[in-house]
C-alpha positions in Angstrom: 120.8 91.1 122.3 123.7 93.2 123.5 123.8 96.8 122.6 127.0 97.2 120.4 126.8 93.5 119.2 127.7 93.0 115.6 125.4 90.7 113.6 126.7 88.8 110.6 129.8 91.0 110.7 127.6 93.8 109.3 124.8 95.1 111.5 125.7 96.8 114.6 123.0 97.0 117.4 122.6 100.6 118.6 119.6 100.7 120.8 116.2 98.9 121.4 113.4 101.0 119.9 110.5 98.6 120.4 108.9 95.3 120.8 105.9 93.0 120.7 104.7 89.6 121.7 106.9 87.7 119.4 110.0 90.0 118.6 112.0 92.8 119.8 113.0 95.6 117.5 116.5 97.3 117.5 117.9 100.3 115.7 121.0 99.1 113.9 123.7 100.3 111.6 124.7 98.8 108.4 128.5 99.1 108.5 128.7 98.3 104.7 126.1 100.5 103.2 126.6 103.1 106.0 122.8 103.6 106.8 120.5 102.9 109.8 118.3 100.0 109.8 115.6 98.4 111.9 116.5 94.9 113.2 113.6 92.6 114.3 114.9 89.7 116.5 112.6 86.9 117.4 112.0 86.0 121.0 113.7 82.8 122.2 110.5 80.9 122.8 109.8 81.1 119.0 113.4 80.3 118.0 113.1 76.7 119.5 110.3 75.7 117.2 111.9 74.1 114.0 108.6 74.3 112.1 108.1 77.9 112.9 111.8 78.7 112.0 111.2 77.1 108.6 108.1 78.9 107.8 109.4 82.2 109.2 112.5 82.1 106.9 110.3 81.1 103.9 107.6 83.8 104.4 110.1 86.4 105.4 112.1 85.8 102.2 108.8 86.1 100.3 108.2 89.4 101.8 111.5 90.7 100.4 109.8 90.4 97.1 107.4 93.2 98.0 108.6 96.5 96.6 106.0 99.3 97.3 106.5 102.8 98.8 104.0 102.1 101.6 105.6 98.8 102.6 108.7 98.6 104.7 111.5 97.2 102.7 113.1 94.0 103.9 116.8 94.1 103.3 118.0 90.8 104.8 117.0 87.7 106.7 119.5 85.7 108.7 120.5 83.8 112.0 123.4 83.9 114.2 123.4 81.1 116.7 120.0 81.0 118.2 119.2 84.6 117.1 116.8 84.9 114.1 116.5 88.3 112.8 115.0 90.4 109.9 116.8 93.5 108.7 114.3 96.2 107.5 114.1 99.7 106.4 114.3 102.2 109.2 111.4 104.6 109.4 112.0 107.7 111.4 108.5 108.2 112.9 105.9 106.2 115.1 103.3 103.5 114.9 99.8 104.6 113.7 98.5 103.4 117.1 100.8 105.9 118.9 99.9 108.5 116.5 96.1 108.1 117.1 96.7 108.0 120.9 98.6 111.3 120.6 96.2 113.2 118.1 92.7 111.5 119.0 90.3 111.1 116.2 91.7 112.3 112.9 89.9 114.4 110.3 88.1 112.7 107.5 90.4 114.1 105.0 93.6 112.9 106.9 92.1 109.4 107.3 91.2 109.1 103.6 94.8 109.9 102.8 96.1 107.3 105.3 93.6 104.7 104.0 94.5 105.2 100.4 98.2 104.5 101.1 97.3 101.5 103.4 94.9 99.8 100.8 97.7 100.4 98.1 100.1 98.6 100.1 97.9 95.7 101.0 96.6 95.3 97.4 100.2 95.1 96.3 100.9 92.3 98.8 97.6 90.4 97.7 98.7 90.8 94.0 102.0 88.9 95.1 100.3 86.2 96.9 100.8 87.4 100.4 98.1 87.9 102.9 99.0 90.0 106.0 96.6 88.5 108.6 97.5 90.8 111.3 96.6 94.4 110.0 96.5 96.7 113.0 97.9 100.3 113.7 100.6 98.7 115.8 101.8 97.2 112.5 101.6 100.5 110.5 104.3 103.1 110.7 103.9 106.9 109.8 106.9 109.1 109.3 107.1 112.8 110.0 105.8 113.7 106.5 102.7 111.4 107.0 103.8 108.7 104.8 102.4 105.2 105.7 104.7 102.1 105.9 103.1 98.6 106.6 105.3 96.1 108.4 105.3 92.5 109.8 104.2 90.7 106.7 106.5 87.9 106.9 106.0 87.2 110.7 102.1 87.5 110.4 102.0 84.8 107.8 104.4 82.5 109.7 102.3 82.9 113.0 99.1 82.2 111.1 100.4 78.7 110.0 102.0 77.4 113.3 100.7 79.5 116.2 97.0 79.6 115.9 96.6 77.8 119.3 98.9 80.1 121.1 96.4 82.5 122.8 98.8 85.3 123.4 99.8 85.5 119.7 96.4 85.3 118.2 94.3 87.2 120.6 97.0 89.9 120.9 95.3 91.4 117.7 91.7 90.4 118.6 90.4 94.0 118.3 91.1 93.7 114.5 90.3 90.0 114.0 87.8 89.0 111.3 84.8 86.9 112.3 86.1 83.9 110.2 89.5 84.1 112.1 87.7 84.4 115.4 85.7 81.3 114.5 89.0 79.4 113.9 88.6 79.5 110.1 91.4 80.3 107.7 92.3 83.9 107.0 91.9 85.0 103.4 92.3 88.4 101.5 88.8 89.2 102.7 89.9 88.7 106.3 92.5 91.6 105.5 89.7 93.8 104.2 87.9 93.4 107.5 90.8 94.4 109.5 91.3 97.4 107.2 87.6 98.4 107.9 88.3 98.2 111.7 91.4 100.4 111.3 89.4 102.9 109.2 86.8 102.9 112.1 89.5 103.6 114.6 91.2 106.4 112.7 88.0 108.4 112.1 86.6 108.0 115.6 89.6 107.6 117.8 87.9 104.5 119.3 87.7 100.7 118.6 84.3 99.4 117.6 84.4 96.3 119.7 85.9 96.2 123.4 85.3 93.9 126.3 86.6 92.5 129.5 88.5 89.6 127.8 89.8 88.7 124.4 87.0 85.9 124.1 84.3 88.5 124.8 85.7 90.8 122.1 86.0 87.9 119.6 82.3 87.2 120.2 81.4 90.6 119.3 83.1 90.4 116.2 81.1 87.3 115.4 77.7 88.5 116.4 77.5 92.2 116.8 77.0 94.6 113.9 79.7 97.3 113.4 78.5 100.5 115.3 77.6 103.6 113.2 80.5 106.1 113.0 78.0 108.8 112.2 76.4 108.3 115.5 79.6 109.3 117.2 80.4 112.1 114.6 77.3 113.2 112.4 79.9 115.3 110.3 81.3 112.0 108.8 80.0 111.6 105.2 77.6 108.5 104.7 79.9 107.5 101.9 82.8 107.0 104.4 80.6 105.1 106.8 79.4 102.8 104.0 83.0 101.9 103.3 83.5 100.8 107.0 80.2 98.9 107.1 80.9 97.0 103.8 84.5 96.2 104.7 83.4 94.8 108.2 80.3 92.7 107.0 80.2 89.6 109.0 79.8 87.4 105.8 83.0 87.7 104.0 81.1 87.6 100.7 79.2 90.8 101.6 82.5 92.6 101.8 84.5 94.4 99.0 85.6 91.8 96.5 89.1 93.0 96.6 91.2 95.7 98.4 91.4 97.3 94.9 87.6 97.7 95.0 87.8 99.1 98.5 90.5 101.5 97.5 88.3 102.8 94.5 85.5 103.5 96.9 87.9 105.4 99.3 89.3 107.5 96.3 85.8 108.9 95.5 84.3 109.0 99.1 84.6 112.7 99.3 83.2 113.4 95.9 80.1 115.5 96.2 78.0 113.0 94.4 78.9 110.3 96.9 78.7 112.2 100.2 75.0 111.4 100.9 74.6 108.0 99.3 72.1 105.6 101.1 73.2 103.6 104.2 74.8 100.3 103.2 73.0 97.3 104.4 74.4 93.8 103.6 71.9 91.4 101.7 69.6 89.4 104.0 70.1 85.8 103.2 67.6 83.0 103.4 67.6 81.8 106.9 68.8 85.0 108.4 65.3 86.7 108.5 63.1 86.1 111.6 60.2 83.6 110.5 56.8 84.7 111.5 54.7 82.2 113.6 51.7 80.9 111.4 48.2 81.9 112.4 46.0 78.8 113.5 42.5 79.0 111.6 39.3 76.6 111.8 40.8 74.8 109.0 44.0 74.1 110.8 42.0 72.8 113.8 40.1 70.4 111.7 43.4 69.0 110.4 44.4 68.6 114.1 41.1 66.8 114.8 39.8 69.7 116.9 36.3 71.3 116.5 36.6 75.0 116.9 33.0 75.3 117.9 32.8 72.2 120.1 34.6 72.1 123.4 33.4 68.8 124.4 34.9 66.4 122.0 38.5 66.5 120.7 39.2 62.9 119.6 37.1 61.1 117.1 37.4 57.2 117.1 35.8 54.6 115.2 32.8 52.9 117.0 33.9 49.7 118.8 32.1 46.4 118.1 29.9 45.2 120.7 31.4 42.5 122.6 29.7 39.9 124.8 29.4 40.6 128.7 32.0 38.9 130.5 31.2 37.5 133.9 34.8 37.1 134.9 35.7 39.6 137.6 39.2 40.0 136.2 37.8 40.9 132.8 35.5 43.6 134.3 38.4 45.1 136.2 40.3 45.4 133.0 37.4 47.1 131.3 37.1 49.6 134.1 40.9 50.4 134.0 40.6 50.8 130.2 37.7 53.2 130.6 39.6 55.2 133.2 42.6 55.4 130.9 40.4 56.6 128.2 38.8 59.3 130.2 42.3 60.5 131.5 43.5 60.6 128.0 40.5 62.5 126.9 40.9 65.0 129.6 44.6 65.5 128.8 43.7 65.9 125.1 40.9 68.3 125.9 43.2 70.5 128.1 45.8 70.6 125.5 43.2 71.6 122.9 42.1 74.4 125.0 45.8 75.5 125.6 46.4 75.5 121.9 43.1 77.5 121.3 44.2 80.0 123.9 47.7 80.1 122.5 46.9 80.7 118.9 43.8 83.0 119.4 45.3 85.5 122.1 47.8 88.3 121.1 51.4 87.0 121.0 54.3 88.4 122.7 56.7 90.2 120.5 60.1 92.0 121.2 60.4 95.7 120.3 63.2 95.8 117.6 66.0 98.3 117.7 64.9 100.9 114.9 66.9 103.9 116.3 68.8 105.5 113.3 66.6 104.1 110.7 64.5 106.0 108.3 61.1 106.6 109.6 59.4 104.6 106.7 61.8 101.7 107.2 61.1 101.6 111.0 57.3 101.7 110.3 57.6 98.5 108.0 59.7 96.6 110.6 57.2 97.4 113.4 54.0 96.7 111.4 55.6 93.4 110.3 55.4 92.3 113.9 51.6 93.4 114.2 52.4 96.5 116.1 50.6 99.9 115.8 52.8 102.9 115.3 52.2 106.5 116.5 54.8 109.2 115.2 56.1 112.1 117.2 58.8 114.6 116.1 61.6 116.2 118.1 64.8 118.2 117.3 68.0 116.3 117.4 71.6 117.3 117.2 72.6 113.7 116.6 70.1 112.3 114.1 69.3 113.7 110.5 65.8 114.8 109.7 63.5 111.7 109.1 65.6 109.3 111.2 64.2 107.5 114.3 65.6 108.9 117.6 63.9 106.5 120.0 60.9 104.3 120.5 58.4 104.0 123.6 58.5 101.2 124.6 62.3 101.1 124.2 64.0 98.4 122.0 64.2 94.9 123.7 61.0 95.3 125.6 58.4 92.5 125.2 54.8 93.6 124.4 51.6 92.2 123.0 50.6 92.5 119.4 48.6 95.5 118.4 50.4 97.5 121.1 50.9 101.1 120.0 54.6 102.0 119.8 55.5 105.7 119.8 58.2 106.4 117.2 60.1 109.6 118.0 61.5 111.0 114.6 64.0 113.5 114.1 62.9 117.0 112.9 66.5 117.8 112.2 68.6 120.1 114.2 66.9 122.9 116.0 66.7 126.1 114.0 67.5 129.7 115.1 66.5 133.0 113.7 69.2 134.8 112.0 69.9 138.3 113.0 70.5 141.5 111.0 74.2 142.2 111.3 74.5 145.1 108.7 76.5 148.0 110.0 78.4 145.9 112.6 82.1 145.0 112.6 82.7 141.8 110.7 85.6 140.6 113.0 83.3 140.8 116.0 80.4 139.2 114.1 82.6 136.4 112.8 83.7 135.5 116.4 80.1 135.5 117.7 78.9 133.3 114.9 81.6 130.8 115.2 81.0 130.5 118.9 77.3 129.7 118.1 78.5 126.8 115.9 77.9 128.2 112.5 79.8 126.0 109.9 81.7 128.9 108.2 81.6 132.7 107.9 82.8 134.2 104.6 83.3 137.9 103.6 83.6 139.6 100.2 85.5 142.9 100.3 83.7 145.9 98.6 84.9 149.3 98.0 82.9 151.6 100.1 83.0 154.9 102.0 81.9 153.0 105.1 84.5 152.2 107.7 86.8 149.3 106.9 85.5 145.8 108.1 81.9 147.1 108.5 79.2 144.7 107.1 77.4 146.5 104.4 75.3 143.7 103.1 74.0 140.4 104.2 74.2 137.8 101.2 73.1 134.7 103.2 71.3 133.9 105.3 68.8 136.9 105.1 67.7 138.5 108.5 64.9 136.5 110.0 65.7 133.3 108.1 65.4 130.1 110.2 68.7 128.3 110.0 70.7 125.3 111.5 74.0 126.8 112.6 76.0 123.7 112.2 75.1 123.3 108.5 74.9 127.0 107.5 77.5 129.1 105.6 77.2 132.8 106.4 78.3 135.2 103.7 78.6 139.0 104.1 79.7 141.9 101.9 82.3 143.9 103.9 83.6 147.4 103.3 87.3 147.5 102.4 87.1 151.4 102.6 87.6 153.8 99.7 89.1 152.8 96.3 92.7 151.7 96.6 95.5 151.9 94.0 98.8 149.9 93.8 101.5 152.6 94.2 103.9 152.7 91.3 107.7 152.9 91.4 108.6 156.7 91.6 112.4 156.3 92.1 114.2 158.1 89.2 111.3 160.4 88.2 111.5 164.1 88.2 109.6 166.2 90.7 107.2 167.3 88.1 106.4 163.8 87.0 105.7 162.8 90.5 103.4 165.7 91.0 101.4 164.7 87.9 101.2 161.1 89.2 99.9 161.8 92.7 97.2 164.4 91.3 96.0 161.9 88.8 95.5 159.1 91.6 94.0 161.7 94.1 97.0 161.2 96.5 98.9 163.8 98.6 102.6 164.5 98.3 105.4 165.5 100.8 108.8 166.3 99.2 112.2 166.0 101.1 115.7 166.8 99.6 118.9 164.9 100.2 122.3 164.6 98.6 123.0 161.5 96.5 126.0 160.0 94.9 124.1 157.9 92.5 120.9 159.7 91.6 121.1 162.7 89.3 120.1 166.0 90.9 116.3 166.8 90.6 115.2 163.2 90.5 113.6 160.9 93.2 116.0 158.9 95.2 113.4 157.0 97.3 109.8 156.8 98.3 107.5 155.9 101.1 105.4 153.8 101.0 107.4 151.5 98.6 106.2 150.4 95.1 103.1 148.0 95.1 101.8 149.2 98.3 98.0 149.4 98.3 96.8 153.0 99.0 93.4 154.5 99.5 92.6 158.0 97.9 93.7 160.9 99.9 96.7 159.1 101.6 100.1 160.8 101.5 103.2 159.7 99.5 106.6 160.9 100.6 109.4 161.4 98.0 113.1 162.3 98.5 114.5 164.5 95.7 118.4 164.3 94.9 120.5 167.5 95.6 123.2 165.9 93.7 126.5 164.7 95.1 127.5 166.4 98.2 130.8 168.3 97.8 133.9 167.6 100.0 135.1 170.3 102.2 138.3 172.2 101.1 141.6 171.2 102.4 144.6 173.2 103.4 148.1 172.5 102.4 151.2 174.3 103.9 154.3 174.6 102.0 157.8 175.8 103.1 160.3 177.3 100.9 163.4 179.4 101.0 164.1 182.5 98.8 167.9 182.9 98.5 169.5 186.3 98.5 171.7 186.4 95.4 173.0 189.9 94.9 174.0 191.1 91.4 176.4 193.8 90.4 174.7 197.1 89.5 175.5 199.2 86.4 177.7 201.3 88.7 179.8 198.4 89.5 178.4 198.1 92.9 177.0 194.9 94.7 173.3 195.1 95.4 172.4 195.4 98.9 168.7 194.1 98.6 166.5 192.3 96.2 162.6 192.6 95.5 160.7 189.4 96.4 157.0 189.0 95.0 154.7 185.8 95.8 151.7 185.0 93.8 148.9 182.5 95.0 146.1 180.7 93.3 143.6 178.9 95.7 140.1 179.2 96.9 140.7 182.7 98.3 143.4 184.1 96.0 143.9 184.9 92.3 147.4 184.3 90.9 147.2 187.4 88.8 147.4 189.6 92.0 150.5 189.8 94.2 149.9 187.8 97.4 152.9 189.1 99.2 155.8 191.4 98.4 159.0 192.2 100.3 162.8 193.2 100.0 165.4 190.9 101.3 169.2 191.2 101.9 169.7 187.7 103.1 168.1 184.2 102.5 164.3 184.2 103.5 162.5 181.3 105.0 158.9 181.3 104.1 155.7 179.4 105.1 152.6 179.5 102.9 149.1 178.0 103.6 146.9 177.2 100.6 143.2 176.3 100.7 142.2 173.9 97.9 138.7 173.1 96.7 137.6 169.7 95.8 138.9 168.6 92.4 140.9 172.0 92.2 144.7 172.7 92.0 146.4 175.3 94.1 149.4 177.1 92.8 152.1 179.6 94.0 154.9 181.6 92.3 158.0 183.4 93.6 159.4 186.3 91.7 162.9 187.8 92.6 163.8 190.9 90.9 161.4 190.2 88.1 162.7 186.7 87.7 160.5 183.6 88.5 162.6 181.4 90.8 159.9 179.1 92.3 156.8 177.7 90.9 154.6 174.7 92.3 151.1 173.2 91.6 149.4 171.4 94.4 146.3 169.2 93.7 143.4 168.7 96.1 
């Protein structure tokens, strides 16, 4: 493929984003629907097989019928020249395999969530007649929101029909291969369930149950080895979860879940309290699977074998021979001697065999110590006594095994011993207990760190109103001082002082000072009062408070309020006016022209009252005058000019 190439005049190749043994995956762009898509292109070696191409087309088209939120949608299937491709939904994320490599083993809760989605997808496929056949984390995508998308339905089915003999194709998924597939049988829906169980195991442990030096060795383990216990790797995993894995990966397909739907039902309730500690799942033992005991040889048995248990001289009883005439012929005598020698040798051989059988069936037989580690003690005793072995019990503390489970045996499993040998069975007494201390009077935060470092499961606290310092432990609810406890399974609960009684501070803004005083006195608080101008709050009322409303306060704490002084007045402004008083002489009664005139000025501003003369003078010519007025906010200044008792100028000047 060439980056930038346009397939079917619609899908432009943008970049290569992955690949596997049979196909490469490219990020493409659908230029018609204007969206990113994933384009899976078959490798050339598969494109030359007509039968494969036919099946690939048929099954890939069948996969387009799957419509499920946890299955990658198939948009288109096509070919261009020798290029065969599938256009799919593009998932912005990574494979589940990469996700597990990055994060290691997942929590039980996250694993359950993933498996719920995964089983839902596979069940939908089964209901539509499609078997995946190649379920593995590499074929499962997880987006950035944790949503699961299963892919490769079409290719998996096509491969199963035509490429089973291609080692690289089949054994590439050998870690998840069902026993019937490893044996060369036909894959069924129950095979998908087995693969789901292996994926479940890997998610919750971060490991694969079966590994080996070669694909063949791994396939053999799928055929013969039981699935390892996930609880041995992590005892915190509930038994209900392990049981789902054990049942899904049973060697006999008929011992697995009958359907993916049944498996999903078990997953949905696995973490319910009533299921957490259910008994260990063990598949039914079918006839022919159990070890058959060697029968004990009795005297009666020996008689049936023509052997006298109390006579070691005769082992063959024959009818008496008839007396025959003595033959003089030398040859006949030689024949008789040879016949007697043959009978003697045969008798010796039979006698030796009889002694060997007597020794074999009367002496203690060799038995192999079975592996009973992880079993309940009573079950282990039954299995050992069935082999005619004696059992001696010894207890020991164990971090790995629950109380009552077998930790080890001496001799160890696999050793060959005689019947009646005493086998020491070491049984778990549970995890080692420690004496719980008295922590009353100590700081909770410090004690919490100490207990969590010691491995306690959880440390809880309940806040209690108290005169003791905040965070001081005032009561030890559980465990009590001196109790013997197992840290990993113990939840510690303390009562911790939260200090004196607290109140939720109300909204004081807008109240009068008297109202605030009454409030703080009622709640045993202290009050500090400040004052400030305010353009919005009436004088004498609260403009702001500290702390704010709904703050939790203890008795005796201080509340600060600011009381409004009203709106702050603006400073006065000055205004200068200029005017001219004209000299306008009149004729006196004596018929003479005036030589001077009286001028009086009156001023109304912040500093003067207009009822009083501000300035008075006599003029004999036009007079230029400058007057400065001081005007208060929202006020109006005024001045008047009187000449010879007559007002000639009057002006009002606002702020």
